[in-house]
PDB file of N, CA, C and O in Angstrom:
ATOM      1  N   MET A   1      92.489 115.116 101.939  1.00  0.00           N
ATOM      2  CA  MET A   1      93.304 116.165 101.961  1.00  0.00           C
ATOM      3  C   MET A   1      92.214 117.570 101.672  1.00  0.00           C
ATOM      4  O   MET A   1      92.019 118.600 102.317  1.00  0.00           O
ATOM      5  N   VAL A   2      91.694 117.083 100.498  1.00  0.00           N
ATOM      6  CA  VAL A   2      90.801 118.883 100.235  1.00  0.00           C
ATOM      7  C   VAL A   2      89.764 118.868 100.828  1.00  0.00           C
ATOM      8  O   VAL A   2      89.407 119.981 101.214  1.00  0.00           O
ATOM      9  N   ILE A   3      88.963 117.859 101.125  1.00  0.00           N
ATOM     10  CA  ILE A   3      87.820 117.956 102.498  1.00  0.00           C
ATOM     11  C   ILE A   3      88.487 118.434 103.335  1.00  0.00           C
ATOM     12  O   ILE A   3      87.955 119.460 103.760  1.00  0.00           O
ATOM     13  N   GLY A   4      89.806 118.111 104.006  1.00  0.00           N
ATOM     14  CA  GLY A   4      90.248 118.642 105.672  1.00  0.00           C
ATOM     15  C   GLY A   4      90.783 120.212 105.132  1.00  0.00           C
ATOM     16  O   GLY A   4      91.136 121.077 105.934  1.00  0.00           O
ATOM     17  N   ILE A   5      90.778 120.382 103.877  1.00  0.00           N
ATOM     18  CA  ILE A   5      91.572 122.096 103.832  1.00  0.00           C
ATOM     19  C   ILE A   5      89.617 122.606 103.861  1.00  0.00           C
ATOM     20  O   ILE A   5      89.496 123.578 104.607  1.00  0.00           O
ATOM     21  N   GLU A   6      88.575 122.274 103.400  1.00  0.00           N
ATOM     22  CA  GLU A   6      87.344 122.739 103.554  1.00  0.00           C
ATOM     23  C   GLU A   6      86.998 122.962 104.787  1.00  0.00           C
ATOM     24  O   GLU A   6      87.087 124.065 105.325  1.00  0.00           O
ATOM     25  N   GLU A   7      86.563 121.895 105.346  1.00  0.00           N
ATOM     26  CA  GLU A   7      86.548 121.917 106.803  1.00  0.00           C
ATOM     27  C   GLU A   7      86.950 123.099 107.918  1.00  0.00           C
ATOM     28  O   GLU A   7      86.210 123.770 108.638  1.00  0.00           O
ATOM     29  N   LYS A   8      88.136 123.096 107.810  1.00  0.00           N
ATOM     30  CA  LYS A   8      88.925 124.181 108.755  1.00  0.00           C
ATOM     31  C   LYS A   8      88.903 125.526 107.841  1.00  0.00           C
ATOM     32  O   LYS A   8      89.645 126.410 108.268  1.00  0.00           O
ATOM     33  N   TYR A   9      88.097 125.870 106.521  1.00  0.00           N
ATOM     34  CA  TYR A   9      87.464 126.814 105.910  1.00  0.00           C
ATOM     35  C   TYR A   9      86.865 126.973 106.501  1.00  0.00           C
ATOM     36  O   TYR A   9      86.993 127.763 107.437  1.00  0.00           O
ATOM     37  N   GLY A  10      85.652 126.123 106.189  1.00  0.00           N
ATOM     38  CA  GLY A  10      84.505 126.817 106.982  1.00  0.00           C
ATOM     39  C   GLY A  10      84.025 126.987 108.743  1.00  0.00           C
ATOM     40  O   GLY A  10      83.003 127.498 109.201  1.00  0.00           O
ATOM     41  N   VAL A  11      84.942 126.484 109.310  1.00  0.00           N
ATOM     42  CA  VAL A  11      84.858 126.702 110.691  1.00  0.00           C
ATOM     43  C   VAL A  11      85.503 128.138 110.918  1.00  0.00           C
ATOM     44  O   VAL A  11      85.093 128.908 111.786  1.00  0.00           O
ATOM     45  N   CYS A  12      86.408 128.383 110.171  1.00  0.00           N
ATOM     46  CA  CYS A  12      86.943 130.131 110.267  1.00  0.00           C
ATOM     47  C   CYS A  12      86.115 130.792 109.852  1.00  0.00           C
ATOM     48  O   CYS A  12      86.130 131.764 110.607  1.00  0.00           O
ATOM     49  N   VAL A  13      85.122 130.994 108.904  1.00  0.00           N
ATOM     50  CA  VAL A  13      84.445 131.713 108.772  1.00  0.00           C
ATOM     51  C   VAL A  13      83.034 131.259 109.138  1.00  0.00           C
ATOM     52  O   VAL A  13      82.059 131.837 108.658  1.00  0.00           O
ATOM     53  N   GLY A  14      82.905 130.184 110.019  1.00  0.00           N
ATOM     54  CA  GLY A  14      81.606 130.313 111.145  1.00  0.00           C
ATOM     55  C   GLY A  14      80.468 129.340 110.577  1.00  0.00           C
ATOM     56  O   GLY A  14      79.278 129.504 110.848  1.00  0.00           O
ATOM     57  N   LYS A  15      80.795 128.643 110.027  1.00  0.00           N
ATOM     58  CA  LYS A  15      79.777 127.556 108.975  1.00  0.00           C
ATOM     59  C   LYS A  15      80.150 126.388 109.600  1.00  0.00           C
ATOM     60  O   LYS A  15      81.311 126.115 109.906  1.00  0.00           O
ATOM     61  N   LYS A  16      79.219 125.718 109.787  1.00  0.00           N
ATOM     62  CA  LYS A  16      78.404 123.951 109.584  1.00  0.00           C
ATOM     63  C   LYS A  16      78.551 123.487 108.744  1.00  0.00           C
ATOM     64  O   LYS A  16      77.687 123.864 107.953  1.00  0.00           O
ATOM     65  N   ILE A  17      79.336 122.634 108.213  1.00  0.00           N
ATOM     66  CA  ILE A  17      78.899 122.170 106.910  1.00  0.00           C
ATOM     67  C   ILE A  17      80.077 120.866 106.876  1.00  0.00           C
ATOM     68  O   ILE A  17      81.258 120.619 107.121  1.00  0.00           O
ATOM     69  N   TRP A  18      78.550 120.130 106.281  1.00  0.00           N
ATOM     70  CA  TRP A  18      78.883 118.343 106.235  1.00  0.00           C
ATOM     71  C   TRP A  18      79.746 118.109 104.789  1.00  0.00           C
ATOM     72  O   TRP A  18      79.612 118.558 103.650  1.00  0.00           O
ATOM     73  N   PHE A  19      80.431 117.436 105.251  1.00  0.00           N
ATOM     74  CA  PHE A  19      81.165 116.672 103.262  1.00  0.00           C
ATOM     75  C   PHE A  19      81.072 115.061 103.479  1.00  0.00           C
ATOM     76  O   PHE A  19      81.367 114.364 104.449  1.00  0.00           O
ATOM     77  N   ARG A  20      80.501 114.715 102.083  1.00  0.00           N
ATOM     78  CA  ARG A  20      80.675 113.152 101.983  1.00  0.00           C
ATOM     79  C   ARG A  20      81.686 113.237 100.695  1.00  0.00           C
ATOM     80  O   ARG A  20      81.614 114.034  99.759  1.00  0.00           O
ATOM     81  N   CYS A  21      82.442 112.419 100.860  1.00  0.00           N
ATOM     82  CA  CYS A  21      83.599 111.906  99.780  1.00  0.00           C
ATOM     83  C   CYS A  21      83.080 110.399  99.339  1.00  0.00           C
ATOM     84  O   CYS A  21      82.730 109.653 100.254  1.00  0.00           O
ATOM     85  N   ASP A  22      82.999 109.803  97.656  1.00  0.00           N
ATOM     86  CA  ASP A  22      82.662 108.879  97.018  1.00  0.00           C
ATOM     87  C   ASP A  22      83.338 108.867  95.995  1.00  0.00           C
ATOM     88  O   ASP A  22      82.908 109.284  94.920  1.00  0.00           O
ATOM     89  N   ILE A  23      84.775 108.277  96.205  1.00  0.00           N
ATOM     90  CA  ILE A  23      85.624 108.224  95.090  1.00  0.00           C
ATOM     91  C   ILE A  23      86.483 106.516  94.456  1.00  0.00           C
ATOM     92  O   ILE A  23      87.453 105.945  94.955  1.00  0.00           O
ATOM     93  N   LYS A  24      85.774 106.170  93.410  1.00  0.00           N
ATOM     94  CA  LYS A  24      85.912 104.842  93.029  1.00  0.00           C
ATOM     95  C   LYS A  24      86.685 104.684  92.089  1.00  0.00           C
ATOM     96  O   LYS A  24      86.853 105.700  91.415  1.00  0.00           O
ATOM     97  N   GLY A  25      87.350 103.599  91.707  1.00  0.00           N
ATOM     98  CA  GLY A  25      88.095 103.620  90.622  1.00  0.00           C
ATOM     99  C   GLY A  25      88.873 104.730  89.531  1.00  0.00           C
ATOM    100  O   GLY A  25      88.756 104.404  88.349  1.00  0.00           O
ATOM    101  N   ILE A  26      89.329 105.475  89.687  1.00  0.00           N
ATOM    102  CA  ILE A  26      90.419 106.398  89.115  1.00  0.00           C
ATOM    103  C   ILE A  26      91.585 105.780  89.237  1.00  0.00           C
ATOM    104  O   ILE A  26      92.119 105.099  90.113  1.00  0.00           O
ATOM    105  N   ASP A  27      91.953 106.262  87.880  1.00  0.00           N
ATOM    106  CA  ASP A  27      93.505 105.632  87.894  1.00  0.00           C
ATOM    107  C   ASP A  27      94.406 106.886  86.853  1.00  0.00           C
ATOM    108  O   ASP A  27      94.406 106.882  85.622  1.00  0.00           O
ATOM    109  N   LEU A  28      95.132 107.905  87.752  1.00  0.00           N
ATOM    110  CA  LEU A  28      95.464 109.096  86.777  1.00  0.00           C
ATOM    111  C   LEU A  28      96.714 109.065  87.294  1.00  0.00           C
ATOM    112  O   LEU A  28      97.096 108.505  88.322  1.00  0.00           O
ATOM    113  N   ASP A  29      97.381 109.766  86.434  1.00  0.00           N
ATOM    114  CA  ASP A  29      98.837 109.920  86.635  1.00  0.00           C
ATOM    115  C   ASP A  29      98.901 111.161  87.480  1.00  0.00           C
ATOM    116  O   ASP A  29      97.780 111.610  87.719  1.00  0.00           O
ATOM    117  N   GLU A  30     100.036 111.937  88.073  1.00  0.00           N
ATOM    118  CA  GLU A  30     100.751 112.587  88.762  1.00  0.00           C
ATOM    119  C   GLU A  30     100.044 113.797  88.207  1.00  0.00           C
ATOM    120  O   GLU A  30      98.999 113.882  88.852  1.00  0.00           O
ATOM    121  N   TYR A  31     100.104 114.807  87.298  1.00  0.00           N
ATOM    122  CA  TYR A  31     100.001 115.331  86.583  1.00  0.00           C
ATOM    123  C   TYR A  31      97.813 115.822  86.744  1.00  0.00           C
ATOM    124  O   TYR A  31      96.950 116.634  87.078  1.00  0.00           O
ATOM    125  N   ASP A  32      98.192 114.338  86.101  1.00  0.00           N
ATOM    126  CA  ASP A  32      95.986 114.417  86.338  1.00  0.00           C
ATOM    127  C   ASP A  32      95.503 114.764  87.297  1.00  0.00           C
ATOM    128  O   ASP A  32      94.495 115.470  87.248  1.00  0.00           O
ATOM    129  N   VAL A  33      96.172 114.308  88.717  1.00  0.00           N
ATOM    130  CA  VAL A  33      95.514 114.106  89.880  1.00  0.00           C
ATOM    131  C   VAL A  33      95.671 116.079  90.458  1.00  0.00           C
ATOM    132  O   VAL A  33      94.820 116.867  90.871  1.00  0.00           O
ATOM    133  N   LEU A  34      96.943 116.199  90.240  1.00  0.00           N
ATOM    134  CA  LEU A  34      97.125 117.446  90.278  1.00  0.00           C
ATOM    135  C   LEU A  34      96.271 118.690  90.130  1.00  0.00           C
ATOM    136  O   LEU A  34      96.258 119.722  90.800  1.00  0.00           O
ATOM    137  N   ILE A  35      95.553 118.315  89.064  1.00  0.00           N
ATOM    138  CA  ILE A  35      94.673 119.352  87.996  1.00  0.00           C
ATOM    139  C   ILE A  35      93.155 118.518  88.640  1.00  0.00           C
ATOM    140  O   ILE A  35      92.254 119.170  89.169  1.00  0.00           O
ATOM    141  N   LEU A  36      93.133 117.941  88.577  1.00  0.00           N
ATOM    142  CA  LEU A  36      91.597 117.542  89.901  1.00  0.00           C
ATOM    143  C   LEU A  36      91.738 117.812  91.174  1.00  0.00           C
ATOM    144  O   LEU A  36      90.780 118.036  91.915  1.00  0.00           O
ATOM    145  N   LEU A  37      92.903 117.812  91.526  1.00  0.00           N
ATOM    146  CA  LEU A  37      92.775 118.347  93.203  1.00  0.00           C
ATOM    147  C   LEU A  37      92.615 120.132  93.086  1.00  0.00           C
ATOM    148  O   LEU A  37      91.915 120.864  93.786  1.00  0.00           O
ATOM    149  N   TRP A  38      93.196 120.365  92.361  1.00  0.00           N
ATOM    150  CA  TRP A  38      92.812 122.009  92.237  1.00  0.00           C
ATOM    151  C   TRP A  38      91.505 122.146  91.913  1.00  0.00           C
ATOM    152  O   TRP A  38      90.867 122.787  92.748  1.00  0.00           O
ATOM    153  N   VAL A  39      90.716 121.642  90.701  1.00  0.00           N
ATOM    154  CA  VAL A  39      89.700 122.235  90.247  1.00  0.00           C
ATOM    155  C   VAL A  39      88.892 121.754  91.722  1.00  0.00           C
ATOM    156  O   VAL A  39      88.687 122.702  92.480  1.00  0.00           O
ATOM    157  N   ILE A  40      88.397 120.358  92.227  1.00  0.00           N
ATOM    158  CA  ILE A  40      87.758 119.894  92.977  1.00  0.00           C
ATOM    159  C   ILE A  40      88.036 121.266  94.205  1.00  0.00           C
ATOM    160  O   ILE A  40      87.128 122.089  94.326  1.00  0.00           O
ATOM    161  N   ASN A  41      89.192 121.406  94.978  1.00  0.00           N
ATOM    162  CA  ASN A  41      89.329 122.355  95.629  1.00  0.00           C
ATOM    163  C   ASN A  41      88.594 124.275  95.246  1.00  0.00           C
ATOM    164  O   ASN A  41      88.103 125.051  96.066  1.00  0.00           O
ATOM    165  N   ASN A  42      88.756 124.435  94.094  1.00  0.00           N
ATOM    166  CA  ASN A  42      88.247 125.454  93.414  1.00  0.00           C
ATOM    167  C   ASN A  42      86.580 124.991  93.758  1.00  0.00           C
ATOM    168  O   ASN A  42      86.034 125.468  94.753  1.00  0.00           O
ATOM    169  N   LEU A  43      86.150 124.433  93.232  1.00  0.00           N
ATOM    170  CA  LEU A  43      84.638 123.902  93.632  1.00  0.00           C
ATOM    171  C   LEU A  43      84.289 123.907  94.601  1.00  0.00           C
ATOM    172  O   LEU A  43      83.186 124.452  94.567  1.00  0.00           O
ATOM    173  N   MET A  44      84.651 123.478  96.078  1.00  0.00           N
ATOM    174  CA  MET A  44      84.264 122.795  96.966  1.00  0.00           C
ATOM    175  C   MET A  44      84.522 124.290  98.231  1.00  0.00           C
ATOM    176  O   MET A  44      83.946 124.406  99.313  1.00  0.00           O
ATOM    177  N   GLY A  45      85.686 125.383  97.545  1.00  0.00           N
ATOM    178  CA  GLY A  45      85.651 126.596  98.023  1.00  0.00           C
ATOM    179  C   GLY A  45      84.413 127.711  97.796  1.00  0.00           C
ATOM    180  O   GLY A  45      83.736 128.347  98.604  1.00  0.00           O
ATOM    181  N   ASN A  46      84.428 127.655  96.216  1.00  0.00           N
ATOM    182  CA  ASN A  46      83.106 128.213  96.302  1.00  0.00           C
ATOM    183  C   ASN A  46      81.806 127.826  96.752  1.00  0.00           C
ATOM    184  O   ASN A  46      80.857 128.603  96.851  1.00  0.00           O
ATOM    185  N   GLY A  47      81.777 126.330  97.084  1.00  0.00           N
ATOM    186  CA  GLY A  47      80.706 125.671  97.608  1.00  0.00           C
ATOM    187  C   GLY A  47      80.635 126.625  99.179  1.00  0.00           C
ATOM    188  O   GLY A  47      79.736 127.427  99.434  1.00  0.00           O
ATOM    189  N   VAL A  48      81.797 126.303 100.095  1.00  0.00           N
ATOM    190  CA  VAL A  48      81.944 126.813 101.540  1.00  0.00           C
ATOM    191  C   VAL A  48      81.373 128.042 101.420  1.00  0.00           C
ATOM    192  O   VAL A  48      80.448 128.155 102.225  1.00  0.00           O
ATOM    193  N   GLU A  49      81.646 129.635 100.317  1.00  0.00           N
ATOM    194  CA  GLU A  49      81.381 130.366 100.612  1.00  0.00           C
ATOM    195  C   GLU A  49      79.648 130.845 100.348  1.00  0.00           C
ATOM    196  O   GLU A  49      79.022 131.736 100.922  1.00  0.00           O
ATOM    197  N   GLY A  50      79.194 129.911  99.292  1.00  0.00           N
ATOM    198  CA  GLY A  50      77.855 129.833  99.273  1.00  0.00           C
ATOM    199  C   GLY A  50      76.776 129.568 100.022  1.00  0.00           C
ATOM    200  O   GLY A  50      75.657 130.077  99.954  1.00  0.00           O
ATOM    201  N   ILE A  51      77.216 128.673 100.796  1.00  0.00           N
ATOM    202  CA  ILE A  51      76.374 128.533 102.340  1.00  0.00           C
ATOM    203  C   ILE A  51      76.196 129.450 103.229  1.00  0.00           C
ATOM    204  O   ILE A  51      77.103 130.058 103.797  1.00  0.00           O
ATOM    205  N   LYS A  52      75.065 129.592 103.391  1.00  0.00           N
ATOM    206  CA  LYS A  52      74.747 130.777 104.798  1.00  0.00           C
ATOM    207  C   LYS A  52      75.409 130.401 106.008  1.00  0.00           C
ATOM    208  O   LYS A  52      76.499 130.788 106.430  1.00  0.00           O
ATOM    209  N   ASP A  53      74.454 129.447 106.597  1.00  0.00           N
ATOM    210  CA  ASP A  53      75.205 129.224 108.073  1.00  0.00           C
ATOM    211  C   ASP A  53      75.299 127.602 108.267  1.00  0.00           C
ATOM    212  O   ASP A  53      76.260 127.237 108.944  1.00  0.00           O
ATOM    213  N   ASP A  54      74.372 126.502 107.729  1.00  0.00           N
ATOM    214  CA  ASP A  54      74.981 125.116 107.516  1.00  0.00           C
ATOM    215  C   ASP A  54      74.447 124.576 106.389  1.00  0.00           C
ATOM    216  O   ASP A  54      73.316 125.001 106.151  1.00  0.00           O
ATOM    217  N   GLY A  55      74.892 123.757 105.588  1.00  0.00           N
ATOM    218  CA  GLY A  55      74.674 122.465 104.913  1.00  0.00           C
ATOM    219  C   GLY A  55      75.756 121.594 104.565  1.00  0.00           C
ATOM    220  O   GLY A  55      76.682 121.167 105.255  1.00  0.00           O
ATOM    221  N   ALA A  56      75.463 121.412 103.367  1.00  0.00           N
ATOM    222  CA  ALA A  56      76.439 119.722 103.043  1.00  0.00           C
ATOM    223  C   ALA A  56      76.349 119.874 101.739  1.00  0.00           C
ATOM    224  O   ALA A  56      75.625 120.417 100.904  1.00  0.00           O
ATOM    225  N   MET A  57      77.780 118.909 101.851  1.00  0.00           N
ATOM    226  CA  MET A  57      78.289 119.362 100.338  1.00  0.00           C
ATOM    227  C   MET A  57      79.002 117.548  99.774  1.00  0.00           C
ATOM    228  O   MET A  57      79.504 117.402  98.659  1.00  0.00           O
TER     229      MET A  57
END
């Protein structure tokens, strides 16, 4: 979900960014998942803004 949002954001600002996700064995309740998604989305948004033209995250 977060990667899809950030991919679209990168396209909107004219950047070529490759994303990779590797998450294994996380068992969290709903509140913890929401907090984790918020933090990851914020960090990835900052990463997209920090990439000049193309890059990977």
